[in-house]
The first five atom37 places (N, CA, C, CB, O) and aatype in JSON, in Angstrom:
{
  "aatype": [20, 20, 20, 20, 20, 20, 20, 20, 20, 20, 20, 20, 20, 20, 20, 20, 20, 20, 20, 20, 20, 20, 20, 20, 20, 20, 20, 20, 20, 20, 20, 20, 20, 20, 20, 20, 20, 20, 20, 20, 20, 20, 20, 20, 20, 20, 20, 20, 20, 20, 20, 20, 20, 20, 20, 20, 20, 20, 20, 20, 20, 20, 20, 20, 20, 20, 20, 20, 20, 20, 20, 20, 20, 20, 20, 20, 20, 20, 20, 20, 20, 20, 20, 20, 20, 20, 20, 20, 20, 20, 20, 20, 20, 20, 20, 20, 20, 20, 20, 20, 20, 20, 20, 20, 20, 20, 20, 20, 20, 20, 20, 20, 20, 20, 20, 20, 20, 20, 20, 20, 20, 20, 20, 20, 20, 20, 20, 20, 20, 20, 20, 20, 20, 20, 20, 20, 20, 20, 20, 20, 20, 20, 20, 20, 20],
  "atom_mask": [
    [1, 1, 1, 1, 1],
    [1, 1, 1, 1, 1],
    [1, 1, 1, 1, 1],
    [1, 1, 1, 1, 1],
    [1, 1, 1, 1, 1],
    [1, 1, 1, 1, 1],
    [1, 1, 1, 1, 1],
    [1, 1, 1, 1, 1],
    [1, 1, 1, 1, 1],
    [1, 1, 1, 1, 1],
    [1, 1, 1, 1, 1],
    [1, 1, 1, 1, 1],
    [1, 1, 1, 1, 1],
    [1, 1, 1, 1, 1],
    [1, 1, 1, 1, 1],
    [1, 1, 1, 1, 1],
    [1, 1, 1, 1, 1],
    [1, 1, 1, 1, 1],
    [1, 1, 1, 1, 1],
    [1, 1, 1, 1, 1],
    [1, 1, 1, 1, 1],
    [1, 1, 1, 1, 1],
    [1, 1, 1, 1, 1],
    [1, 1, 1, 1, 1],
    [1, 1, 1, 1, 1],
    [1, 1, 1, 1, 1],
    [1, 1, 1, 1, 1],
    [1, 1, 1, 1, 1],
    [1, 1, 1, 1, 1],
    [1, 1, 1, 1, 1],
    [1, 1, 1, 1, 1],
    [1, 1, 1, 1, 1],
    [1, 1, 1, 1, 1],
    [1, 1, 1, 1, 1],
    [1, 1, 1, 1, 1],
    [1, 1, 1, 1, 1],
    [1, 1, 1, 1, 1],
    [1, 1, 1, 1, 1],
    [1, 1, 1, 1, 1],
    [1, 1, 1, 1, 1],
    [1, 1, 1, 1, 1],
    [1, 1, 1, 1, 1],
    [1, 1, 1, 1, 1],
    [1, 1, 1, 1, 1],
    [1, 1, 1, 1, 1],
    [1, 1, 1, 1, 1],
    [1, 1, 1, 1, 1],
    [1, 1, 1, 1, 1],
    [1, 1, 1, 1, 1],
    [1, 1, 1, 1, 1],
    [1, 1, 1, 1, 1],
    [1, 1, 1, 1, 1],
    [1, 1, 1, 1, 1],
    [1, 1, 1, 1, 1],
    [1, 1, 1, 1, 1],
    [1, 1, 1, 1, 1],
    [1, 1, 1, 1, 1],
    [1, 1, 1, 1, 1],
    [1, 1, 1, 1, 1],
    [1, 1, 1, 1, 1],
    [1, 1, 1, 1, 1],
    [1, 1, 1, 1, 1],
    [1, 1, 1, 1, 1],
    [1, 1, 1, 1, 1],
    [1, 1, 1, 1, 1],
    [1, 1, 1, 1, 1],
    [1, 1, 1, 1, 1],
    [1, 1, 1, 1, 1],
    [1, 1, 1, 1, 1],
    [1, 1, 1, 1, 1],
    [1, 1, 1, 1, 1],
    [1, 1, 1, 1, 1],
    [1, 1, 1, 1, 1],
    [1, 1, 1, 1, 1],
    [1, 1, 1, 1, 1],
    [1, 1, 1, 1, 1],
    [1, 1, 1, 1, 1],
    [1, 1, 1, 1, 1],
    [1, 1, 1, 1, 1],
    [1, 1, 1, 1, 1],
    [1, 1, 1, 1, 1],
    [1, 1, 1, 1, 1],
    [1, 1, 1, 1, 1],
    [1, 1, 1, 1, 1],
    [1, 1, 1, 1, 1],
    [1, 1, 1, 1, 1],
    [1, 1, 1, 1, 1],
    [1, 1, 1, 1, 1],
    [1, 1, 1, 1, 1],
    [1, 1, 1, 1, 1],
    [1, 1, 1, 1, 1],
    [1, 1, 1, 1, 1],
    [1, 1, 1, 1, 1],
    [1, 1, 1, 1, 1],
    [1, 1, 1, 1, 1],
    [1, 1, 1, 1, 1],
    [1, 1, 1, 1, 1],
    [1, 1, 1, 1, 1],
    [1, 1, 1, 1, 1],
    [1, 1, 1, 1, 1],
    [1, 1, 1, 1, 1],
    [1, 1, 1, 1, 1],
    [1, 1, 1, 1, 1],
    [1, 1, 1, 1, 1],
    [1, 1, 1, 1, 1],
    [1, 1, 1, 1, 1],
    [1, 1, 1, 1, 1],
    [1, 1, 1, 1, 1],
    [1, 1, 1, 1, 1],
    [1, 1, 1, 1, 1],
    [1, 1, 1, 1, 1],
    [1, 1, 1, 1, 1],
    [1, 1, 1, 1, 1],
    [1, 1, 1, 1, 1],
    [1, 1, 1, 1, 1],
    [1, 1, 1, 1, 1],
    [1, 1, 1, 1, 1],
    [1, 1, 1, 1, 1],
    [1, 1, 1, 1, 1],
    [1, 1, 1, 1, 1],
    [1, 1, 1, 1, 1],
    [1, 1, 1, 1, 1],
    [1, 1, 1, 1, 1],
    [1, 1, 1, 1, 1],
    [1, 1, 1, 1, 1],
    [1, 1, 1, 1, 1],
    [1, 1, 1, 1, 1],
    [1, 1, 1, 1, 1],
    [1, 1, 1, 1, 1],
    [1, 1, 1, 1, 1],
    [1, 1, 1, 1, 1],
    [1, 1, 1, 1, 1],
    [1, 1, 1, 1, 1],
    [1, 1, 1, 1, 1],
    [1, 1, 1, 1, 1],
    [1, 1, 1, 1, 1],
    [1, 1, 1, 1, 1],
    [1, 1, 1, 1, 1],
    [1, 1, 1, 1, 1],
    [1, 1, 1, 1, 1],
    [1, 1, 1, 1, 1],
    [1, 1, 1, 1, 1],
    [1, 1, 1, 1, 1],
    [1, 1, 1, 1, 1],
    [1, 1, 1, 1, 1]
  ],
  "atom_positions": [
    [[-10.2, -1.42, 20.71], [-9.05, -1.66, 19.96], [-8.51, -0.64, 19.04], [-9.26, -2.72, 19.28], [-9.46, -0.04, 18.52]],
    [[-7.53, -0.27, 18.67], [-7.18, 0.34, 17.52], [-6.62, -0.3, 16.31], [-6.41, 1.16, 17.86], [-6.14, -1.42, 16.45]],
    [[-6.62, 0.2, 15.24], [-6.02, -0.5, 13.92], [-4.77, 0.08, 13.55], [-6.95, -0.38, 12.65], [-4.1, -0.38, 12.62]],
    [[-4.37, 1.24, 14.36], [-3.06, 1.85, 13.99], [-2.29, 1.79, 15.41], [-3.23, 3.48, 13.32], [-2.77, 1.78, 16.55]],
    [[-0.84, 1.76, 14.93], [-0.17, 1.89, 13.63], [-0.27, 0.56, 13.06], [1.32, 2.39, 13.7], [-0.1, -0.48, 13.71]],
    [[-0.63, 0.66, 11.56], [-0.85, -0.41, 10.96], [0.37, -0.8, 10.28], [-1.93, -0.29, 10.17], [0.84, 0.1, 9.58]],
    [[1.09, -2.0, 10.28], [2.52, -2.5, 9.27], [1.55, -3.05, 8.16], [3.86, -3.99, 10.05], [0.47, -3.64, 8.28]],
    [[2.29, -2.66, 6.95], [1.87, -3.07, 5.54], [3.3, -3.9, 5.05], [1.42, -1.56, 4.45], [4.48, -3.55, 4.93]],
    [[2.67, -4.98, 4.87], [3.83, -6.1, 4.17], [3.35, -5.92, 2.51], [3.58, -8.15, 4.87], [2.27, -6.29, 2.05]],
    [[4.27, -5.37, 1.88], [3.96, -5.08, 0.56], [5.33, -5.84, -0.38], [3.79, -3.28, 0.42], [6.41, -6.23, 0.06]],
    [[4.81, -5.86, -1.8], [6.02, -6.38, -2.61], [6.54, -5.24, -3.42], [5.65, -7.61, -3.61], [6.0, -4.87, -4.46]],
    [[7.72, -4.65, -2.85], [8.48, -3.66, -3.34], [9.05, -4.04, -4.95], [9.64, -3.45, -2.25], [9.52, -3.16, -5.68]],
    [[8.95, -5.19, -5.3], [9.26, -5.4, -6.59], [8.33, -5.19, -7.56], [9.66, -6.53, -6.72], [8.69, -5.03, -8.73]],
    [[7.02, -5.16, -7.2], [6.02, -4.58, -8.04], [5.92, -3.08, -8.22], [4.83, -5.0, -7.58], [5.47, -2.41, -7.29]],
    [[6.37, -2.42, -9.55], [6.02, -1.19, -9.7], [5.05, -0.46, -9.07], [5.83, -1.1, -10.68], [5.25, 0.49, -8.31]],
    [[3.84, -0.98, -9.43], [2.43, -0.36, -9.02], [2.4, -0.16, -7.55], [1.17, -1.31, -9.44], [2.08, 0.91, -7.01]],
    [[2.82, -1.5, -6.79], [2.63, -1.83, -5.48], [3.62, -0.6, -4.66], [3.09, -3.54, -5.23], [3.28, 0.09, -3.69]],
    [[4.77, -0.6, -5.31], [5.93, 0.29, -4.89], [5.13, 1.86, -4.98], [7.46, 0.07, -6.08], [5.0, 2.55, -3.97]],
    [[4.76, 2.2, -5.99], [4.26, 3.4, -6.36], [3.19, 3.94, -5.56], [3.88, 3.33, -7.59], [3.05, 5.15, -5.39]],
    [[2.29, 2.92, -4.98], [1.22, 3.35, -4.21], [1.64, 3.41, -2.65], [0.01, 2.39, -4.48], [1.01, 4.06, -1.82]],
    [[2.73, 2.67, -2.38], [3.07, 2.6, -1.03], [3.98, 3.99, -0.56], [3.88, 1.18, -0.82], [4.01, 4.53, 0.55]],
    [[4.75, 4.38, -1.88], [5.4, 5.66, -1.69], [4.29, 6.96, -1.49], [6.36, 5.89, -3.02], [4.41, 7.98, -0.82]],
    [[3.44, 6.6, -2.14], [2.23, 7.95, -2.26], [1.71, 7.75, -0.8], [0.69, 7.76, -3.67], [1.6, 8.77, -0.11]],
    [[1.38, 6.5, -0.24], [0.93, 6.47, 1.18], [2.02, 6.96, 2.19], [0.51, 5.02, 1.55], [1.67, 7.61, 3.18]],
    [[3.19, 6.7, 1.96], [4.04, 7.5, 2.91], [4.08, 8.77, 2.85], [5.24, 7.21, 2.87], [4.0, 9.49, 3.85]],
    [[4.21, 9.15, 1.78], [4.02, 10.8, 1.53], [2.87, 11.41, 2.42], [3.6, 11.15, -0.13], [2.97, 12.4, 3.14]],
    [[1.91, 10.71, 2.26], [0.61, 11.31, 2.87], [0.16, 10.95, 4.47], [-0.57, 10.8, 1.93], [-0.75, 11.46, 5.12]],
    [[1.06, 9.97, 4.84], [0.94, 9.63, 6.09], [1.52, 10.46, 7.28], [1.4, 8.49, 6.1], [2.47, 10.05, 7.95]],
    [[0.91, 11.6, 7.49], [1.46, 12.73, 8.14], [1.23, 12.33, 9.71], [0.7, 14.18, 7.64], [1.89, 13.01, 10.49]],
    [[0.5, 11.46, 10.2], [0.5, 10.95, 11.57], [1.16, 9.93, 11.74], [-0.62, 10.69, 12.05], [0.91, 9.33, 12.78]],
    [[2.0, 9.46, 11.0], [3.01, 8.2, 10.84], [2.06, 6.82, 11.59], [4.76, 8.58, 11.85], [2.49, 6.02, 12.42]],
    [[0.91, 6.86, 11.09], [0.22, 5.58, 11.4], [0.37, 4.33, 10.8], [-0.93, 5.74, 11.3], [-0.23, 3.33, 11.17]],
    [[1.18, 4.38, 9.84], [1.64, 3.42, 8.65], [3.07, 3.02, 8.78], [1.48, 4.12, 7.21], [3.98, 3.84, 8.74]],
    [[3.26, 1.61, 8.96], [4.79, 1.01, 9.15], [4.69, 0.36, 7.6], [5.11, -0.35, 10.71], [3.69, -0.18, 7.13]],
    [[5.81, 0.55, 7.03], [6.06, -0.21, 5.61], [7.26, -1.16, 5.71], [6.39, 0.88, 4.35], [8.39, -0.82, 6.06]],
    [[6.83, -2.55, 5.31], [7.88, -3.42, 5.45], [7.81, -4.03, 4.18], [7.82, -4.35, 6.62], [6.73, -4.36, 3.7]],
    [[9.09, -4.24, 3.46], [9.11, -4.68, 2.05], [9.36, -6.28, 2.12], [10.33, -3.86, 1.16], [10.39, -6.74, 2.62]],
    [[8.48, -6.99, 1.66], [8.19, -8.45, 1.98], [9.01, -9.17, 0.94], [6.57, -8.87, 1.91], [9.2, -10.38, 0.97]],
    [[9.54, -8.22, -0.14], [10.55, -9.0, -1.1], [12.08, -8.68, -0.64], [10.32, -8.48, -2.77], [12.99, -9.07, -1.37]],
    [[12.29, -8.19, 0.19], [13.49, -8.0, 1.03], [14.27, -9.37, 1.15], [13.07, -7.45, 2.49], [13.65, -10.34, 1.6]],
    [[15.67, -9.5, 0.76], [16.24, -10.68, 1.19], [16.06, -11.23, 2.79], [17.61, -10.47, 0.89], [15.85, -12.38, 3.2]],
    [[16.19, -10.17, 3.39], [15.9, -10.27, 5.12], [14.72, -10.28, 5.73], [16.4, -9.23, 5.84], [14.66, -10.3, 6.96]],
    [[13.46, -10.27, 4.85], [12.38, -10.25, 5.37], [11.97, -11.58, 5.96], [11.58, -9.77, 4.5], [12.24, -12.55, 5.25]],
    [[11.36, -11.83, 7.13], [11.01, -12.85, 7.88], [9.42, -12.7, 8.02], [11.82, -12.84, 9.2], [8.97, -11.91, 8.85]],
    [[8.56, -13.46, 7.2], [7.58, -13.76, 7.18], [6.91, -14.34, 8.61], [7.63, -14.45, 6.17], [5.85, -13.94, 9.11]],
    [[7.81, -15.39, 9.14], [7.42, -15.73, 10.53], [7.25, -14.75, 11.35], [8.24, -16.5, 11.14], [6.36, -14.92, 12.19]],
    [[7.9, -13.67, 11.38], [7.73, -12.67, 12.44], [6.34, -12.18, 12.42], [8.7, -11.5, 12.29], [5.89, -11.6, 13.41]],
    [[5.59, -12.39, 11.31], [4.35, -11.92, 11.31], [3.13, -13.11, 11.28], [4.31, -10.99, 10.13], [1.96, -12.93, 10.95]],
    [[3.65, -14.13, 11.64], [2.69, -15.34, 11.74], [2.16, -15.85, 10.26], [1.34, -14.89, 12.69], [1.07, -16.42, 10.18]],
    [[2.85, -15.67, 9.28], [2.3, -15.99, 7.81], [3.58, -16.6, 7.13], [1.69, -14.54, 6.91], [4.65, -16.81, 7.7]],
    [[3.32, -16.8, 5.97], [4.32, -17.42, 5.26], [4.68, -16.4, 3.99], [3.82, -18.91, 4.81], [3.89, -15.57, 3.53]],
    [[6.03, -16.64, 3.55], [6.35, -15.63, 2.41], [5.34, -15.7, 1.15], [7.87, -15.91, 1.86], [5.14, -14.74, 0.4]],
    [[4.71, -17.0, 1.0], [4.1, -17.08, -0.32], [2.9, -16.32, 0.05], [3.85, -18.59, -0.95], [2.49, -15.49, -0.76]],
    [[2.33, -16.49, 1.07], [1.08, -15.81, 1.38], [1.32, -14.36, 1.23], [0.57, -16.14, 2.78], [0.49, -13.68, 0.63]],
    [[2.35, -13.86, 1.73], [2.5, -12.28, 1.78], [2.66, -11.81, 0.36], [3.82, -11.77, 2.68], [2.11, -10.78, -0.02]],
    [[3.4, -12.56, -0.41], [3.56, -12.25, -1.75], [2.46, -12.21, -2.61], [4.37, -13.04, -2.26], [2.37, -11.43, -3.56]],
    [[1.43, -13.21, -2.22], [0.26, -13.32, -2.88], [-0.69, -11.95, -3.1], [-0.43, -14.34, -2.15], [-1.12, -11.48, -4.15]],
    [[-0.86, -11.51, -1.78], [-1.59, -10.31, -1.33], [-0.97, -9.41, -0.5], [-2.67, -10.63, -0.71], [0.09, -9.66, 0.07]],
    [[-1.65, -8.24, -0.39], [-1.2, -7.2, 0.57], [-1.68, -7.69, 1.94], [-1.8, -5.72, 0.21], [-2.82, -8.11, 2.15]],
    [[-0.64, -7.59, 2.91], [-1.23, -8.1, 4.39], [-0.95, -6.57, 5.18], [-0.16, -9.71, 5.25], [-0.24, -5.68, 4.72]],
    [[-1.58, -6.55, 6.25], [-1.58, -5.64, 7.16], [-1.75, -6.34, 8.79], [-2.73, -4.66, 6.71], [-2.5, -7.22, 9.22]],
    [[-0.74, -5.55, 9.42], [-0.47, -6.22, 10.98], [-1.18, -5.21, 11.97], [1.37, -6.36, 11.45], [-0.77, -4.05, 12.0]],
    [[-2.24, -5.62, 12.78], [-2.56, -4.45, 13.36], [-1.85, -4.49, 14.74], [-4.07, -4.25, 13.41], [-1.19, -5.49, 15.04]],
    [[-1.96, -3.4, 15.62], [-0.96, -3.6, 16.81], [-1.56, -4.77, 17.7], [-0.78, -2.14, 17.76], [-0.84, -4.98, 18.68]],
    [[-2.37, -5.36, 17.64], [-2.76, -6.57, 18.58], [-2.24, -7.8, 17.81], [-4.47, -6.7, 18.88], [-2.4, -8.89, 18.35]],
    [[-1.59, -7.75, 16.52], [-1.02, -8.91, 15.87], [-2.09, -9.48, 14.94], [-0.53, -9.98, 16.91], [-1.79, -10.47, 14.28]],
    [[-3.18, -9.0, 14.84], [-4.33, -9.66, 14.05], [-3.89, -9.05, 12.45], [-6.11, -9.1, 14.7], [-3.51, -7.91, 12.22]],
    [[-4.05, -10.12, 11.49], [-3.97, -9.79, 10.21], [-4.93, -9.65, 9.47], [-3.37, -10.44, 9.69], [-5.87, -10.43, 9.59]],
    [[-4.97, -8.44, 8.34], [-5.71, -8.2, 7.49], [-5.28, -8.3, 6.2], [-6.13, -7.25, 7.71], [-4.11, -8.02, 5.94]],
    [[-6.15, -8.7, 5.22], [-5.44, -8.72, 3.85], [-6.21, -8.16, 2.75], [-5.09, -10.11, 3.44], [-7.42, -8.03, 2.93]],
    [[-5.68, -7.77, 1.57], [-6.22, -7.46, 0.58], [-6.98, -5.97, 0.57], [-6.98, -8.53, 0.35], [-6.34, -4.97, 0.91]],
    [[-8.16, -5.89, 0.23], [-8.87, -4.55, 0.16], [-9.06, -3.97, 1.44], [-10.19, -4.65, -0.49], [-9.11, -2.75, 1.58]],
    [[-9.18, -4.81, 2.45], [-9.4, -4.45, 3.91], [-7.94, -3.46, 4.27], [-9.55, -6.06, 4.96], [-7.99, -2.37, 4.83]],
    [[-6.96, -4.01, 3.91], [-5.73, -3.3, 4.27], [-5.53, -2.12, 3.48], [-4.56, -4.15, 4.12], [-4.84, -1.22, 3.97]],
    [[-6.1, -1.95, 2.17], [-6.05, -0.66, 1.58], [-7.1, 0.18, 1.99], [-6.04, -0.73, 0.21], [-6.91, 1.38, 1.77]],
    [[-8.27, -0.16, 2.57], [-9.14, 0.71, 3.32], [-8.35, 1.43, 4.45], [-10.31, -0.11, 3.91], [-8.28, 2.63, 4.7]],
    [[-7.8, 0.44, 5.0], [-7.34, 0.95, 6.49], [-6.22, 2.05, 6.13], [-6.61, -0.42, 7.57], [-6.19, 3.15, 6.69]],
    [[-5.38, 1.68, 5.22], [-4.19, 2.53, 4.92], [-4.56, 3.81, 4.42], [-3.29, 1.9, 3.94], [-4.05, 4.86, 4.81]],
    [[-5.54, 3.71, 3.45], [-5.98, 4.91, 2.89], [-6.75, 5.86, 3.86], [-6.8, 4.57, 1.73], [-6.75, 7.05, 3.58]],
    [[-7.4, 5.46, 4.94], [-7.93, 6.1, 5.79], [-6.85, 6.72, 6.71], [-8.85, 5.32, 6.38], [-7.06, 7.85, 7.14]],
    [[-5.65, 6.05, 7.07], [-4.63, 6.59, 7.99], [-4.04, 7.75, 7.19], [-3.5, 5.47, 8.45], [-3.45, 8.64, 7.81]],
    [[-4.13, 7.8, 5.92], [-3.49, 8.72, 5.09], [-4.48, 10.01, 4.65], [-2.98, 7.9, 3.83], [-4.18, 10.91, 3.86]],
    [[-5.66, 9.86, 5.35], [-6.69, 10.89, 5.09], [-7.37, 10.69, 3.71], [-6.05, 12.31, 5.17], [-8.1, 11.54, 3.18]],
    [[-7.08, 9.55, 3.21], [-7.88, 9.19, 1.93], [-8.8, 8.34, 1.88], [-7.22, 8.78, 1.04], [-9.11, 7.89, 0.77]],
    [[-9.4, 7.96, 2.92], [-10.62, 7.06, 3.33], [-11.76, 7.24, 2.39], [-11.15, 7.4, 4.78], [-12.32, 6.21, 2.02]],
    [[-12.2, 8.47, 1.93], [-13.29, 8.75, 1.08], [-13.16, 7.98, -0.02], [-13.41, 10.09, 0.73], [-14.19, 7.53, -0.52]],
    [[-11.88, 7.7, -0.62], [-11.44, 7.02, -1.96], [-11.86, 5.74, -2.1], [-10.03, 6.96, -2.15], [-12.27, 5.3, -3.17]],
    [[-11.77, 4.97, -0.91], [-11.94, 3.67, -0.81], [-13.34, 3.32, 0.08], [-10.62, 3.12, -0.22], [-13.62, 2.14, 0.32]],
    [[-14.04, 4.24, 0.48], [-15.35, 3.9, 1.17], [-16.28, 3.05, 0.43], [-16.07, 5.1, 1.49], [-17.09, 2.33, 1.02]],
    [[-16.18, 3.14, -1.09], [-17.27, 2.44, -1.83], [-16.93, 0.84, -1.77], [-17.36, 3.01, -3.44], [-17.75, -0.05, -1.99]],
    [[-15.58, 0.67, -1.43], [-15.23, -0.8, -1.48], [-15.69, -1.38, -0.37], [-13.82, -1.1, -1.61], [-15.54, -2.6, -0.44]],
    [[-16.3, -0.93, 0.86], [-16.61, -1.46, 1.74], [-18.45, -1.55, 1.98], [-15.77, -0.81, 2.67], [-19.04, -2.03, 2.95]],
    [[-18.96, -1.02, 0.96], [-20.43, -1.32, 0.75], [-20.8, -2.81, 0.53], [-20.92, -0.53, -0.45], [-20.49, -3.49, -0.45]],
    [[-21.58, -3.23, 1.7], [-21.85, -4.71, 1.55], [-22.05, -5.32, 0.2], [-23.02, -5.02, 2.28], [-21.54, -6.4, -0.08]],
    [[-22.77, -4.67, -0.62], [-23.32, -5.16, -1.95], [-22.17, -5.1, -2.98], [-24.6, -4.24, -2.45], [-22.04, -5.96, -3.85]],
    [[-21.35, -4.06, -2.85], [-20.18, -3.97, -3.86], [-18.82, -4.7, -3.34], [-19.84, -2.37, -4.16], [-17.95, -5.04, -4.14]],
    [[-18.7, -4.91, -1.99], [-17.62, -5.49, -1.45], [-17.05, -6.85, -1.99], [-17.93, -5.59, -0.19], [-15.83, -7.01, -1.99]],
    [[-17.81, -7.75, -2.4], [-17.49, -8.86, -3.18], [-16.82, -8.62, -4.4], [-18.56, -9.54, -3.44], [-15.84, -9.29, -4.71]],
    [[-17.3, -7.63, -5.16], [-16.79, -7.18, -6.34], [-15.4, -6.78, -6.17], [-17.57, -6.13, -6.85], [-14.55, -7.4, -6.82]],
    [[-14.99, -5.72, -5.31], [-14.0, -5.2, -4.86], [-12.81, -6.19, -4.56], [-14.42, -4.51, -3.83], [-11.66, -6.07, -5.0]],
    [[-13.25, -7.17, -3.77], [-12.43, -8.28, -3.12], [-11.9, -9.09, -4.44], [-13.4, -9.3, -2.0], [-10.71, -9.32, -4.63]],
    [[-12.93, -9.48, -5.31], [-12.61, -10.3, -6.35], [-11.61, -9.52, -7.53], [-14.0, -10.8, -6.92], [-10.79, -10.09, -8.26]],
    [[-11.88, -8.27, -7.48], [-11.13, -7.46, -8.46], [-9.65, -7.42, -7.96], [-11.77, -5.97, -8.6], [-8.66, -7.61, -8.67]],
    [[-9.68, -7.13, -6.56], [-8.23, -6.89, -5.97], [-7.32, -8.4, -6.24], [-8.39, -6.48, -4.09], [-6.16, -8.47, -6.64]],
    [[-8.23, -9.53, -5.88], [-7.28, -10.76, -5.97], [-6.92, -10.86, -7.56], [-8.07, -12.27, -5.35], [-5.76, -11.15, -7.86]],
    [[-7.66, -10.69, -8.36], [-7.0, -10.67, -9.81], [-5.96, -9.66, -10.26], [-8.02, -10.51, -10.76], [-5.09, -9.93, -11.08]],
    [[-6.13, -8.28, -9.58], [-5.01, -7.66, -9.73], [-3.88, -8.24, -8.98], [-5.19, -6.41, -9.44], [-2.87, -8.43, -9.66]],
    [[-3.82, -8.55, -7.8], [-2.89, -9.01, -6.98], [-2.13, -10.16, -7.84], [-3.56, -9.48, -5.63], [-0.9, -10.19, -7.76]],
    [[-2.82, -11.17, -8.69], [-2.15, -12.28, -9.05], [-1.49, -11.95, -10.39], [-3.06, -13.47, -9.09], [-0.77, -12.8, -10.91]],
    [[-1.69, -10.76, -10.97], [-1.35, -10.16, -12.42], [-0.45, -8.83, -11.98], [-2.93, -9.69, -13.43], [-0.14, -7.99, -12.83]],
    [[-0.16, -8.74, -10.94], [0.36, -7.16, -10.68], [1.47, -6.93, -11.59], [0.93, -6.84, -9.09], [1.47, -5.93, -12.31]],
    [[2.47, -7.85, -11.61], [3.68, -7.62, -12.38], [3.48, -7.28, -13.62], [4.49, -8.63, -12.4], [3.93, -6.22, -14.05]],
    [[2.62, -8.32, -14.56], [2.22, -8.05, -15.7], [1.54, -6.74, -15.92], [1.52, -8.99, -16.03], [1.8, -6.19, -16.99]],
    [[0.71, -6.13, -15.09], [-0.16, -4.99, -15.2], [1.15, -3.95, -15.12], [-1.49, -4.86, -13.9], [1.14, -3.15, -16.05]],
    [[2.09, -3.84, -14.35], [3.21, -3.06, -14.2], [3.87, -2.98, -15.43], [4.06, -3.51, -13.21], [4.22, -1.87, -15.82]],
    [[4.13, -4.15, -16.21], [4.95, -4.05, -17.37], [4.0, -3.15, -18.48], [5.4, -5.65, -17.92], [4.42, -2.19, -19.12]],
    [[2.64, -3.68, -18.54], [1.79, -2.97, -19.42], [1.77, -1.39, -19.25], [0.44, -3.53, -19.24], [1.88, -0.62, -20.21]],
    [[1.62, -0.99, -17.96], [1.45, 0.38, -17.64], [2.89, 1.03, -17.12], [0.29, 0.49, -16.52], [2.98, 1.89, -16.25]],
    [[3.92, 0.48, -17.8], [5.22, 0.98, -17.23], [5.46, 2.45, -17.48], [6.39, 0.21, -17.82], [5.93, 3.23, -16.65]],
    [[5.09, 2.73, -18.67], [5.36, 4.39, -19.04], [4.43, 5.16, -18.11], [4.96, 4.86, -20.77], [4.91, 6.18, -17.6]],
    [[3.21, 4.85, -17.83], [2.43, 5.61, -17.05], [2.92, 5.5, -15.43], [0.96, 5.15, -17.32], [2.74, 6.43, -14.64]],
    [[3.42, 4.49, -15.14], [3.83, 4.44, -13.58], [5.26, 5.26, -13.42], [4.05, 2.71, -13.03], [5.63, 5.75, -12.36]],
    [[5.9, 5.3, -14.53], [6.93, 6.33, -14.5], [6.56, 7.62, -14.42], [7.68, 6.26, -15.53], [7.04, 8.31, -13.52]],
    [[5.79, 8.09, -15.21], [5.29, 9.32, -15.36], [4.84, 9.77, -14.2], [4.37, 9.4, -16.26], [5.48, 10.69, -13.68]],
    [[3.74, 9.29, -13.58], [3.26, 9.41, -12.19], [4.52, 9.64, -11.27], [2.43, 8.08, -11.74], [4.72, 10.77, -10.82]],
    [[5.34, 8.66, -11.0], [6.39, 8.73, -10.06], [6.99, 9.83, -10.41], [7.27, 7.65, -9.99], [7.15, 10.44, -9.35]],
    [[7.55, 10.6, -11.49], [8.34, 11.61, -11.83], [7.73, 12.77, -11.39], [8.62, 11.64, -13.14], [8.3, 13.69, -10.79]],
    [[6.32, 12.69, -11.75], [5.44, 14.02, -11.2], [5.49, 14.07, -9.99], [3.99, 14.12, -11.47], [5.9, 15.14, -9.54]],
    [[5.14, 13.07, -9.06], [4.96, 13.12, -7.38], [6.49, 13.49, -6.9], [4.37, 11.39, -6.59], [6.58, 14.21, -5.91]],
    [[7.9, 12.99, -7.63], [8.92, 13.57, -7.31], [9.2, 15.16, -7.39], [9.66, 12.93, -7.94], [9.7, 15.83, -6.49]],
    [[8.8, 15.6, -8.57], [8.88, 17.01, -9.04], [8.03, 17.74, -8.05], [8.37, 17.21, -10.56], [8.5, 18.78, -7.58]],
    [[6.88, 17.36, -7.7], [5.93, 18.06, -7.06], [6.48, 18.14, -5.49], [4.47, 17.35, -7.28], [6.09, 19.03, -4.74]],
    [[7.36, 17.21, -5.1], [7.82, 17.36, -3.94], [8.74, 18.37, -3.68], [8.25, 16.36, -3.61], [8.81, 19.22, -2.79]],
    [[9.54, 18.04, -4.76], [11.1, 18.91, -5.02], [10.56, 20.3, -4.98], [12.03, 18.6, -6.73], [10.98, 21.14, -4.19]],
    [[9.46, 20.55, -6.02], [9.04, 22.09, -6.06], [8.42, 22.62, -4.62], [7.83, 22.32, -7.3], [8.46, 23.81, -4.32]],
    [[7.9, 21.71, -3.85], [7.4, 22.05, -2.46], [8.71, 22.43, -1.57], [6.53, 20.73, -1.77], [8.65, 23.37, -0.78]],
    [[9.85, 21.7, -1.73], [11.05, 21.96, -0.73], [11.46, 23.29, -1.15], [12.36, 20.86, -0.79], [11.82, 24.07, -0.27]],
    [[11.46, 23.7, -2.46], [12.1, 24.8, -2.91], [11.39, 26.01, -2.37], [12.18, 24.79, -4.37], [11.95, 27.07, -2.13]],
    [[10.0, 25.75, -2.19], [9.31, 27.0, -1.63], [8.97, 26.94, 0.07], [7.84, 27.16, -2.51], [8.19, 27.64, 0.72]],
    [[9.77, 25.97, 0.47], [9.82, 25.84, 1.82], [8.73, 24.94, 2.65], [9.8, 27.12, 2.25], [8.6, 25.01, 3.87]],
    [[8.12, 24.29, 1.97], [7.27, 23.25, 2.44], [7.46, 21.75, 2.36], [6.22, 23.45, 1.89], [6.62, 20.88, 2.16]],
    [[8.65, 21.65, 2.54], [9.46, 20.08, 2.31], [8.92, 19.16, 3.34], [11.28, 20.1, 2.54], [9.04, 19.36, 4.55]],
    [[8.25, 18.02, 2.73], [7.81, 16.92, 3.67], [8.59, 15.79, 3.56], [6.44, 16.5, 3.48], [8.24, 14.78, 4.17]],
    [[9.82, 15.77, 2.73], [10.71, 14.68, 2.5], [11.39, 14.56, 3.81], [11.7, 14.9, 1.29], [11.86, 15.52, 4.43]],
    [[11.41, 13.31, 4.21], [12.26, 12.74, 5.32], [13.43, 12.32, 5.02], [11.74, 11.74, 5.94], [14.16, 11.85, 5.89]]
  ]
}
């Protein structure tokens, strides 16, 4: 059974979350990830066999067979699809996995506050990414869809 395409249900009102989903979109060259804004007014959590509150609490991923993965497991799968699996490999080590799961839970609960604290950094990173893609387009290597 395959994990892809993986549908990511994320909170686009969270600047950190949106920044990371935009990064994954740009790197998902094989189109293995589908992105669904769970904060959109027309979002229907029931379509994915979960509730709006659950989806807004932690990142959810829906595999092709309809099974649901949450939190760090979704991040591992998404990074793998985007060719960045090496970055999250350590999060799956059995001895360290509980620590990363715990840390993600605390991040998820405080993501909007974290976004406020790091707003300048988030804006800077986003601007640099747009500038880099724009420069690539000018040089004939445009990946913007």
